[in-house]
C-alpha positions in Angstrom: -6.8 3.0 -7.8 -3.4 4.3 -8.9 -0.3 2.2 -8.4 3.4 1.9 -9.4 5.3 -1.3 -10.0 8.6 -2.8 -10.7 8.7 -5.8 -13.0 11.5 -8.4 -13.3 10.5 -10.7 -16.2 10.7 -14.5 -16.1 10.2 -16.5 -19.3 7.5 -19.0 -19.5 9.0 -22.4 -18.8 12.0 -21.0 -17.0 14.0 -23.3 -14.8 13.5 -23.2 -11.0 16.9 -21.7 -10.7 16.0 -18.9 -13.1 12.7 -18.2 -11.3 14.6 -18.1 -8.0 17.3 -15.7 -9.4 14.6 -13.3 -10.7 12.7 -13.5 -7.4 16.0 -12.7 -5.6 16.5 -9.6 -7.8 13.0 -8.5 -6.9 13.7 -8.9 -3.2 16.9 -7.0 -3.6 15.0 -4.1 -5.2 12.5 -4.2 -2.3 15.3 -4.1 0.2 16.8 -1.0 -1.5 13.4 0.8 -1.2 13.0 -0.3 2.4 16.4 1.3 3.2 15.2 4.6 1.8 15.9 4.7 -1.9 12.9 6.2 -3.8 10.7 3.7 -5.5 10.9 5.7 -8.7 14.7 5.6 -8.7 14.9 1.9 -8.2 12.3 1.4 -10.9 14.4 3.4 -13.4 17.4 1.1 -12.7 15.8 -2.3 -12.4 12.3 -2.5 -13.9 11.9 -4.4 -17.2 8.5 -2.9 -18.0 9.2 -0.5 -20.9 5.8 1.0 -20.7 6.0 2.3 -17.1 9.8 2.3 -16.3 10.3 5.8 -17.7 7.4 7.0 -15.5 8.8 5.7 -12.3 6.6 2.6 -12.6 3.4 4.6 -12.7 0.6 2.6 -14.1 -2.0 5.3 -13.8 -5.5 4.6 -12.6 -7.1 1.2 -13.0 -10.2 -0.7 -11.7 -10.9 -4.3 -10.9 -10.8 -6.5 -14.0 -8.1 -4.5 -15.8 -5.0 -6.3 -14.5 -4.0 -10.0 -14.3 -5.6 -11.6 -11.2 -2.5 -12.1 -9.1 -1.4 -8.5 -9.6 -4.9 -7.1 -9.0 -5.4 -9.2 -5.8 -2.1 -7.9 -4.4 -2.8 -4.3 -5.4 -6.3 -4.2 -4.0 -5.0 -5.6 -0.7 -2.7 -2.6 -0.1 -3.3 0.7 1.6 -2.0 3.9 0.1 1.7 4.2 0.5 2.2 0.5 1.1 4.3 -1.8 -1.0 3.8 -5.4 -1.7 6.3 -8.2 -1.5 7.2 -10.0 -4.7 4.0 -10.9 -6.7 4.4 -13.6 -9.3 2.3 -13.3 -12.5 2.7 -14.7 -16.0 5.0 -11.8 -16.7 7.4 -12.3 -13.9 7.8 -10.8 -10.4 6.3 -7.4 -9.5 6.7 -5.0 -6.6 3.5 -2.9 -6.3 3.2 0.4 -4.5 -0.3 1.7 -4.0 -0.3 5.5 -4.5 -4.0 6.3 -4.1 -7.6 4.9 -4.2 
């Protein structure tokens, strides 16, 4: 599959308040996209993944076993064009948009 994502990072051991703040930032990005802003534009402005941010969040093609479990489970549950809600992993919160299978 091929997907895009937005990542808002959370440090390991972050306080509950910090986790809630970052989750809120992720939800705010989701709301912007739901209101019609292009995923790629929001990614360029808010994602903290230096590897994919400049490519509009594009992660390229990947198969099962290549991503962390929480990310993979959420991505493989999507249909093309669908976006996930906030997905918490060891890296922080992600919004995942499935491009194609």
